[in-house]
C-alpha positions as CSV (number, residue, x, y, z in Angstrom):
1,X,123.5,-8.0,-82.1
2,X,123.9,-11.6,-80.9
3,X,127.0,-11.4,-78.7
4,X,124.9,-9.9,-75.9
5,X,122.5,-12.8,-75.8
6,X,122.6,-15.1,-72.8
7,X,122.9,-18.8,-73.5
8,X,119.6,-20.6,-73.9
9,X,118.6,-23.2,-71.3
10,X,118.6,-26.7,-72.9
11,X,115.2,-28.3,-73.3
12,X,114.8,-30.7,-70.3
13,X,113.5,-33.5,-72.5
14,X,115.1,-33.1,-75.9
15,X,118.5,-32.6,-74.3
16,X,118.2,-36.1,-72.8
17,X,118.2,-37.7,-76.2
18,X,121.6,-36.1,-77.0
19,X,123.1,-37.2,-73.7
20,X,121.7,-40.7,-74.3
21,X,123.2,-41.0,-77.8
22,X,126.6,-39.9,-76.4
23,X,126.5,-42.5,-73.6
24,X,128.8,-45.4,-74.6
25,X,127.5,-47.9,-72.1
26,X,126.0,-50.9,-73.7
27,X,123.1,-51.4,-71.2
28,X,121.4,-48.1,-71.5
29,X,117.7,-47.2,-71.5
30,X,116.0,-44.0,-72.9
31,X,112.8,-43.2,-71.0
32,X,112.9,-39.5,-71.7
33,X,111.4,-38.3,-75.0
34,X,107.8,-39.4,-75.5
35,X,107.9,-41.9,-78.5
36,X,106.6,-45.4,-78.8
37,X,109.2,-48.1,-79.5
38,X,108.7,-51.8,-80.2
39,X,110.6,-54.6,-78.5
40,X,113.5,-54.0,-80.9
41,X,113.8,-50.4,-79.6
42,X,112.5,-49.0,-82.9
43,X,109.7,-46.5,-83.5
44,X,107.9,-48.5,-86.3
45,X,106.1,-47.3,-89.4
46,X,102.6,-48.7,-89.1
47,X,101.4,-51.0,-91.9
48,X,98.4,-48.8,-92.5
49,X,100.8,-45.8,-92.9
50,X,103.0,-47.8,-95.3
51,X,100.0,-48.7,-97.5
52,X,98.7,-45.2,-97.5
53,X,102.1,-43.8,-98.3
54,X,102.3,-46.0,-101.4
55,X,98.8,-44.8,-102.5
56,X,99.8,-41.1,-102.0
57,X,103.0,-41.6,-104.0
58,X,101.1,-43.4,-106.8
59,X,98.4,-40.7,-107.1
60,X,100.2,-37.5,-106.3
61,X,100.6,-35.3,-109.3
62,X,101.9,-32.1,-107.8
63,X,103.8,-30.5,-105.0
64,X,101.9,-27.3,-105.2
65,X,100.6,-25.6,-102.1
66,X,97.6,-27.1,-100.4
67,X,96.4,-23.8,-98.8
68,X,96.4,-22.1,-95.4
69,X,94.0,-24.6,-93.8
70,X,96.0,-27.6,-95.0
71,X,94.3,-30.8,-96.2
72,X,90.6,-30.3,-95.8
73,X,89.9,-34.0,-96.0
74,X,92.2,-34.5,-93.1
75,X,90.5,-31.7,-91.2
76,X,87.1,-33.3,-91.7
77,X,88.5,-36.7,-90.8
78,X,89.9,-35.5,-87.5
79,X,86.6,-33.8,-86.6
80,X,84.9,-37.1,-87.4
81,X,87.4,-39.0,-85.2
82,X,86.9,-36.8,-82.2
83,X,83.4,-35.4,-82.4
84,X,81.3,-38.0,-84.3
85,X,77.9,-38.5,-82.6
86,X,77.9,-35.1,-80.8
87,X,76.0,-31.9,-81.5
88,X,79.4,-30.2,-81.7
89,X,80.2,-32.0,-84.9
90,X,77.9,-29.7,-86.8
91,X,79.2,-26.5,-85.2
92,X,82.9,-27.1,-85.4
93,X,85.7,-26.1,-87.7
94,X,89.3,-27.4,-88.0
95,X,92.6,-26.3,-89.3
96,X,95.6,-28.5,-90.0
97,X,98.7,-27.4,-88.0
98,X,102.3,-28.4,-87.7
99,X,101.8,-30.9,-84.9
100,X,99.8,-30.4,-81.7
101,X,102.3,-27.7,-80.6
102,X,101.3,-25.8,-83.7
103,X,97.7,-26.2,-82.8
104,X,98.4,-25.0,-79.2
105,X,100.1,-21.9,-80.5
106,X,97.4,-21.1,-83.1
107,X,94.7,-21.4,-80.5
108,X,96.6,-19.4,-78.0
109,X,97.1,-16.6,-80.5
110,X,93.3,-16.8,-81.3
111,X,92.5,-16.4,-77.6
112,X,94.8,-13.4,-77.3
113,X,93.1,-11.7,-80.3
114,X,89.6,-12.5,-78.9
115,X,90.4,-11.6,-75.2
116,X,93.9,-10.4,-74.4
117,X,93.4,-10.6,-70.7
118,X,92.7,-14.4,-70.8
119,X,94.2,-16.6,-68.1
120,X,94.8,-20.2,-69.1
121,X,94.6,-22.7,-66.2
122,X,96.8,-25.7,-66.6
123,X,97.3,-28.8,-64.5
124,X,100.0,-29.1,-61.9
125,X,102.1,-30.6,-63.3
126,X,101.4,-30.4,-67.1
127,X,102.9,-31.0,-70.5
128,X,106.2,-29.1,-70.5
129,X,105.3,-27.0,-73.5
130,X,101.9,-25.8,-72.3
131,X,103.1,-22.9,-70.2
132,X,105.7,-21.5,-72.6
133,X,103.4,-21.7,-75.6
134,X,100.6,-19.8,-73.8
135,X,102.9,-17.2,-72.4
136,X,104.6,-16.7,-75.8
137,X,101.2,-15.8,-77.2
138,X,100.8,-13.1,-74.4
139,X,98.4,-15.0,-72.2
140,X,98.6,-15.4,-68.5
141,X,99.0,-18.9,-67.0
142,X,98.1,-20.3,-63.6
143,X,98.1,-23.8,-62.3
144,X,95.3,-25.8,-60.7
145,X,95.9,-28.8,-58.4
146,X,95.8,-32.1,-60.2
147,X,98.2,-34.9,-59.1
148,X,98.5,-36.2,-55.6
149,X,102.2,-37.1,-55.1
150,X,101.3,-39.5,-52.3
151,X,98.5,-41.5,-53.9
152,X,100.0,-41.0,-57.4
153,X,96.4,-40.3,-58.6
154,X,94.3,-37.3,-59.5
155,X,93.3,-35.2,-56.5
156,X,89.7,-34.6,-57.8
157,X,88.6,-32.8,-54.7
158,X,91.4,-30.2,-54.7
159,X,91.1,-29.8,-58.5
160,X,87.4,-29.1,-58.5
161,X,87.7,-26.8,-55.5
162,X,90.2,-24.6,-57.3
163,X,88.4,-24.7,-60.6
164,X,85.3,-23.3,-58.8
165,X,87.2,-20.0,-58.8
166,X,87.5,-19.8,-62.7
167,X,85.4,-17.3,-64.5
168,X,84.4,-15.8,-67.9
169,X,87.9,-14.5,-68.6
170,X,89.5,-17.9,-67.9
171,X,90.3,-20.9,-70.1
172,X,90.7,-24.3,-68.4
173,X,93.1,-26.6,-70.3
174,X,92.4,-30.3,-69.8
175,X,94.3,-33.4,-71.1
176,X,91.9,-35.5,-73.2
177,X,93.4,-38.8,-72.0
178,X,96.7,-40.3,-70.9
179,X,97.8,-37.2,-68.9
180,X,101.3,-36.0,-69.7
181,X,103.4,-36.3,-67.6
182,X,101.7,-38.2,-64.8
183,X,99.7,-40.9,-66.5
184,X,96.8,-40.2,-64.1
185,X,93.5,-39.4,-65.8
186,X,90.3,-37.7,-64.5
187,X,87.2,-39.8,-64.4
188,X,84.1,-39.4,-66.6
189,X,82.3,-38.0,-63.6
190,X,85.0,-35.3,-63.4
191,X,84.4,-34.5,-67.0
192,X,80.7,-34.1,-66.3
193,X,81.3,-31.9,-63.2
194,X,83.8,-29.6,-65.1
195,X,81.3,-29.3,-67.9
196,X,78.6,-28.2,-65.6
197,X,81.1,-25.7,-63.9
198,X,82.0,-24.3,-67.3
199,X,78.4,-23.6,-68.1
200,X,77.7,-22.1,-64.7
201,X,80.9,-20.1,-64.3
202,X,81.5,-19.1,-67.9
203,X,85.1,-20.3,-68.4
204,X,85.9,-22.0,-71.7
205,X,87.3,-25.6,-71.9
206,X,90.5,-26.2,-73.9
207,X,91.2,-29.9,-74.5
208,X,94.6,-31.1,-75.6
209,X,94.2,-34.8,-76.8
210,X,97.5,-36.2,-78.1
211,X,97.2,-39.8,-77.1
212,X,93.8,-41.0,-78.3
213,X,93.9,-44.8,-78.4
214,X,96.7,-45.2,-75.9
215,X,94.5,-45.3,-72.8
216,X,91.3,-47.3,-72.6
217,X,90.8,-47.5,-76.4
218,X,90.1,-45.2,-79.3
219,X,86.4,-44.5,-78.5
220,X,86.7,-44.7,-74.7
221,X,89.6,-42.1,-74.7
222,X,87.3,-39.5,-76.4
223,X,84.3,-40.1,-74.2
224,X,85.0,-37.2,-71.8
225,X,85.8,-34.8,-74.6
226,X,82.7,-35.8,-76.5
227,X,80.4,-35.3,-73.5
228,X,81.9,-31.9,-72.9
229,X,81.6,-30.9,-76.6
230,X,78.0,-32.0,-76.6
231,X,77.1,-29.9,-73.6
232,X,79.0,-26.6,-73.9
233,X,78.5,-23.7,-76.3
234,X,82.2,-23.0,-76.9
235,X,85.3,-25.1,-76.7
236,X,88.7,-25.5,-78.4
237,X,90.7,-28.6,-79.1
238,X,94.3,-29.4,-80.0
239,X,95.0,-32.9,-81.4
240,X,97.9,-34.8,-82.7
241,X,98.6,-37.8,-85.0
242,X,102.2,-38.3,-83.8
243,X,101.4,-41.1,-81.4
244,X,98.4,-42.9,-82.6
245,X,99.5,-42.9,-86.3
246,X,103.2,-42.9,-85.5
247,X,103.8,-39.8,-87.5
248,X,106.2,-38.0,-85.1
249,X,108.5,-36.5,-87.7
250,X,105.7,-35.5,-90.1
251,X,104.3,-32.9,-87.6
252,X,100.6,-33.7,-88.2
253,X,98.1,-32.0,-85.9
254,X,94.9,-30.0,-85.9
255,X,93.3,-27.0,-84.1
256,X,89.5,-27.2,-83.7
257,X,87.0,-24.5,-82.6
258,X,83.5,-25.5,-81.4
259,X,81.1,-22.6,-81.2
260,X,77.4,-22.0,-80.8
261,X,76.9,-22.0,-84.6
262,X,78.9,-23.2,-87.5
263,X,79.1,-19.6,-88.8
264,X,80.9,-18.5,-85.6
265,X,83.2,-21.5,-85.7
266,X,84.1,-20.6,-89.3
267,X,84.8,-17.0,-88.4
268,X,87.3,-18.3,-85.8
269,X,88.8,-20.6,-88.4
270,X,89.3,-17.6,-90.7
271,X,91.2,-15.8,-87.9
272,X,93.4,-18.8,-87.4
273,X,94.2,-18.8,-91.1
274,X,95.3,-15.2,-90.8
275,X,97.5,-16.1,-87.9
276,X,99.0,-19.0,-89.8
277,X,99.8,-16.7,-92.8
278,X,102.0,-14.6,-90.5
279,X,103.8,-17.6,-88.9
280,X,104.3,-20.9,-90.8
281,X,101.9,-19.9,-93.6
282,X,101.0,-23.5,-94.7
283,X,101.4,-26.8,-92.8
284,X,103.4,-29.8,-94.3
285,X,101.1,-32.0,-96.4
286,X,102.6,-35.5,-96.2
287,X,101.4,-36.7,-92.8
288,X,97.9,-35.2,-93.3
289,X,97.6,-36.8,-96.7
290,X,98.4,-40.2,-95.1
291,X,95.9,-39.8,-92.3
292,X,93.2,-38.6,-94.8
293,X,93.9,-41.7,-96.9
294,X,93.7,-44.1,-94.0
295,X,90.5,-42.6,-92.5
296,X,88.9,-42.3,-95.9
297,X,89.2,-46.0,-96.6
298,X,87.4,-48.7,-94.5
299,X,90.0,-51.4,-95.0
300,X,92.9,-49.1,-94.1
301,X,91.0,-47.7,-91.1
302,X,90.4,-51.2,-89.8
303,X,94.1,-52.1,-90.3
304,X,95.1,-48.9,-88.4
305,X,92.7,-49.6,-85.6
306,X,94.0,-53.1,-85.2
307,X,97.6,-51.9,-85.1
308,X,96.8,-49.2,-82.6
309,X,95.0,-51.6,-80.4
310,X,98.0,-54.0,-80.4
311,X,100.3,-51.1,-79.5
312,X,98.0,-50.2,-76.6
313,X,97.8,-53.8,-75.4
314,X,101.6,-53.9,-75.4
315,X,101.7,-50.7,-73.3
316,X,99.4,-52.3,-70.8
317,X,101.6,-55.4,-70.8
318,X,104.7,-53.3,-70.1
319,X,103.1,-51.6,-67.2
320,X,102.0,-54.9,-65.7
321,X,105.4,-56.4,-66.4
322,X,107.3,-53.6,-64.7
323,X,105.1,-53.8,-61.6
324,X,105.5,-57.5,-61.4
325,X,109.3,-57.2,-61.8
326,X,109.3,-54.8,-58.8
327,X,107.1,-57.1,-56.8
328,X,109.4,-60.1,-57.5
329,X,112.0,-58.1,-55.5
330,X,109.6,-57.9,-52.6
331,X,108.3,-54.4,-53.1
332,X,104.9,-52.8,-53.9
333,X,106.3,-49.3,-54.0
334,X,105.6,-48.8,-57.7
335,X,102.2,-50.6,-58.0
336,X,100.5,-47.4,-59.0
337,X,102.2,-47.6,-62.4
338,X,99.7,-50.3,-63.4
339,X,96.9,-47.9,-62.7
340,X,98.2,-45.1,-64.9
341,X,97.3,-44.8,-68.6
342,X,99.1,-44.0,-71.8
343,X,102.8,-43.5,-72.4
344,X,104.0,-41.9,-69.1
345,X,104.1,-42.3,-65.4
346,X,105.5,-40.0,-62.7
347,X,107.5,-42.2,-60.4
348,X,107.9,-39.9,-57.5
349,X,111.6,-40.0,-57.7
350,X,113.5,-36.9,-56.8
351,X,115.9,-35.1,-59.3
352,X,118.8,-36.6,-57.3
353,X,117.4,-40.1,-57.7
354,X,116.8,-39.5,-61.4
355,X,120.4,-38.4,-61.6
356,X,121.5,-41.7,-60.0
357,X,119.5,-43.7,-62.5
358,X,121.5,-41.9,-65.2
359,X,124.9,-42.1,-63.6
360,X,124.7,-45.6,-62.1
361,X,122.4,-47.4,-64.5
362,X,122.5,-45.4,-67.7
363,X,118.7,-45.0,-67.5
364,X,117.7,-41.6,-68.8
365,X,114.5,-40.1,-67.5
366,X,113.1,-36.5,-67.0
367,X,114.2,-34.7,-63.9
368,X,110.6,-34.4,-62.6
369,X,110.4,-38.2,-62.3
370,X,108.5,-38.9,-65.5
371,X,109.3,-42.1,-67.3
372,X,108.2,-43.1,-70.8
373,X,106.7,-46.6,-70.4
374,X,106.3,-46.7,-74.2
375,X,110.1,-46.5,-74.6
376,X,110.7,-49.8,-72.8
377,X,111.6,-53.1,-74.2
378,X,110.4,-56.3,-72.5
379,X,114.0,-57.5,-71.7
380,X,114.7,-54.3,-69.8
381,X,111.9,-54.7,-67.2
382,X,114.0,-56.5,-64.6
383,X,116.9,-54.1,-65.0
384,X,114.7,-51.1,-64.6
385,X,112.9,-52.6,-61.6
386,X,116.2,-53.2,-59.9
387,X,117.4,-49.7,-60.7
388,X,114.2,-48.1,-59.4
389,X,114.4,-49.9,-56.1
390,X,118.2,-49.2,-55.7
391,X,117.8,-45.5,-56.1
392,X,114.7,-45.2,-54.0
393,X,116.1,-46.9,-50.9
């Protein structure tokens, strides 16, 4: 059966980690996979998570199944975190999923059941897993203009002109904040405009928010999503705790459905549970238990918010430091990095230049020019600045 299979293409991001580990050069830098690292190059366990973990261990009395929907306290806490203060909060339902990718797939399968001819519109460029997940569920995918490679910012005019063509059988996927891979975010005015277009043209918004707290702040990063949720009848959301809780390996995410009534949202949730039963059945409990513990305790919540804010401030400092390191060498070529938000920036380097970064400087980045700012250490800024200028001449 299997001897006729063609070899699978390696994942363009995950394969970088393997190549990085096998590189024996001492001065090497991994800017590929999207994880946060501290100045020692370690992805730390947050203090709030450590304290919650001890509580969970002390109080856990069983390893029995938690159910198809996962941890319902977690589900409620995630809806509170994203939708608090909106009318959507009372007409939404959530399901715990194995990471945000699990949420994407469950929501894609739900869309296919509800409307098999759905076309999902995604940004150009977009998160590398958006297109394959949507297509694996049987949905059509098309791109809409987003990133201007010259200005390195969002091309709002082109984006809105293309979205004006979307209709009732379309779903428009938006990045809630900290756009992956570009780091360029739409404005609040863009959120307002797209919301009005959704109501007029009939398409449904789909928000993927994986980096809340890594942009302008925990509340600010949800502002556009909340405005949209408050003003549309239907909307779906995929969210993740990998970054803002540092729970990468725990695969902790949620899929949310917002409908015109809670009854209809609950019906959609029921269909997601049926879909879950035929795939992973039940999500892992540990990460969700930690998040539910943190968000269910005022002191732990405060500790978590302080840690998240410190991580975000360090990210801002890394962006500023890298731009200043380039400027010290007499160039303003990469000033746009300071204007981007979140973990990533698209540098504008070609695949050949990215190859030179790897071969000549042992700096590993994705072939599309994306670099993970959150993977940097402060002592690497001058080295990276020199390498960027060397390969871009």
